[in-house]
Structure formats: C-alpha cells, structure tokens
VMD Tcl script that draws the C-alpha trace (Angstrom):
set ca {
  {34.00 160.86 38.28}
  {31.89 158.59 36.10}
  {33.73 155.67 37.29}
  {33.20 156.47 40.98}
  {29.51 156.75 40.26}
  {29.46 153.48 38.54}
  {31.26 151.93 41.43}
  {28.84 153.37 43.86}
  {25.77 152.21 41.84}
  {27.23 148.63 41.66}
  {27.95 148.63 45.49}
  {24.47 149.74 46.31}
  {23.07 147.18 44.00}
  {24.72 144.33 45.90}
  {24.00 145.86 49.21}
  {20.35 145.99 48.19}
  {20.31 142.59 46.76}
  {21.88 141.06 49.87}
  {19.39 142.88 52.19}
  {16.34 142.07 50.05}
  {16.85 139.06 47.92}
  {13.31 137.67 48.41}
  {13.92 134.92 50.98}
  {11.86 135.15 53.93}
  {13.59 135.81 57.23}
  {12.97 133.62 60.22}
  {11.41 135.35 63.11}
  {12.46 134.40 66.47}
  {9.18 132.62 67.03}
  {10.06 130.12 64.32}
  {13.41 129.31 65.81}
  {12.84 126.64 68.35}
  {15.64 125.95 70.85}
  {16.31 122.45 72.11}
  {14.38 121.92 75.37}
  {16.59 121.89 78.30}
  {14.90 118.69 79.62}
  {16.24 116.69 76.83}
  {19.81 117.93 77.30}
  {21.25 115.73 80.24}
  {23.98 117.44 82.27}
  {26.08 116.34 85.07}
  {27.80 118.29 87.92}
  {31.30 117.99 89.19}
  {33.41 119.43 92.18}
  {36.99 120.30 91.54}
  {39.50 120.55 94.51}
  {41.86 123.30 93.42}
  {45.11 124.33 95.19}
  {46.65 127.67 94.52}
  {43.66 129.90 94.56}
  {44.19 132.96 96.82}
  {41.70 135.80 95.76}
  {38.73 136.65 93.69}
  {40.80 137.17 90.72}
  {41.78 133.38 90.91}
  {38.07 132.60 90.86}
  {37.56 134.70 87.83}
  {40.46 133.13 86.04}
  {38.94 129.67 86.84}
  {35.44 130.64 86.00}
  {36.24 132.35 82.59}
  {38.56 129.57 81.64}
  {36.04 126.93 82.28}
  {32.99 128.62 80.95}
  {34.72 129.16 77.62}
  {34.41 125.40 77.02}
  {31.65 124.32 74.81}
  {29.00 122.44 76.76}
  {29.64 124.08 80.06}
  {26.36 125.46 81.45}
  {27.52 126.94 84.79}
  {30.75 127.34 86.87}
  {31.31 128.76 90.19}
  {34.79 128.91 91.89}
  {35.56 129.79 95.42}
  {38.92 130.60 96.54}
  {38.21 130.38 100.20}
  {37.08 126.65 100.02}
  {39.36 125.83 97.15}
  {36.52 124.36 95.04}
  {34.82 124.88 91.70}
  {31.64 123.55 90.90}
  {30.56 122.87 87.19}
  {27.58 121.93 85.41}
  {28.10 120.51 81.80}
  {26.90 118.44 79.15}
  {29.01 115.31 78.98}
  {28.41 114.85 75.05}
  {30.13 118.23 74.52}
  {32.53 118.81 77.42}
  {34.71 116.60 79.53}
  {36.44 116.99 82.84}
  {40.06 116.33 81.35}
  {39.65 119.41 79.28}
  {38.47 121.47 82.37}
  {41.47 120.20 84.37}
  {43.78 121.09 81.41}
  {42.40 124.73 81.48}
  {42.72 124.99 85.31}
  {46.32 123.64 85.34}
  {47.38 125.88 82.18}
  {46.26 128.86 84.48}
  {48.74 127.88 87.12}
  {46.64 125.90 89.49}
  {46.78 122.31 90.85}
  {43.61 120.08 90.53}
  {43.84 117.90 93.60}
  {40.66 115.92 92.98}
  {37.55 115.92 90.77}
  {34.41 114.46 92.24}
  {30.99 113.80 90.78}
  {28.23 115.47 92.71}
  {24.42 115.32 92.62}
  {22.49 118.23 90.67}
  {20.79 119.16 93.72}
  {23.95 119.65 95.68}
  {25.21 121.78 92.75}
  {22.26 124.10 92.88}
  {22.86 124.84 96.53}
  {26.62 125.66 95.79}
  {25.70 128.16 92.85}
}
mol new
graphics top color blue
foreach p $ca { graphics top sphere $p radius 0.5 }
foreach p [lrange $ca 0 end-1] q [lrange $ca 1 end] { graphics top cylinder $p $q radius 0.2 }
display resetview
C-alpha cells in the first residue's frame, strides 16, 4: 500500500512538472506561418487511364494529397484527368506518377498548366 502511494506521488510529480515547468507557452498569435506569397507553387494536369468511378477519384486524390508539398488535388474520372497544385521544392511529378501507377492506373501524360487554368478546374 505504501509502495503504491509513493509510486502515485512520483507519477503526479512528473506530470505536474511536465505541465508546469515554468517555460512560457507560445500563443497562437506568436507563431507566424510562412506567407503564401513567398511559397511558389506550380500546377500540372495528369491524363490518367483506368478511372471509372468516384471511388477512383478518391483513390487518386488521397494518394497524391498525402505527398508533402501538395497543396490541392482534384481528380475527375469522366475526363480522365487530375489537377495538382504543389510546391516544386517539396514535391515532384515523378513521385505523384508513382503513387498513381501503384494504385493501378496508367499515367498517359503530364502537362504543366497555368495557375489560372487550375483555379477554374478546382
């Protein structure tokens, strides 16, 4: 019984110390995200063969959006296209193609498109 009480006291001490160790916490106002204007992104269009339903769209979108540096992705099975906005320093089209082909689809073509065109597709 005494051993359990000592163990409980030690655990409480470490929890309290971890929560209130005197270092000031940063408020969300102090954390400054990197401005979007400084991060240059590009847009590409993938021509994809083998998509036949909205489930195919979801597979493509979730696979590509899981790549670090991808900002937006929209797939359309009716047109057989996927539109991606990404930061080229963090992501590349070869990795995206790899994700698409590993999901069982065929990438017929990858084409760079203007950002204005991408906005109308999303």
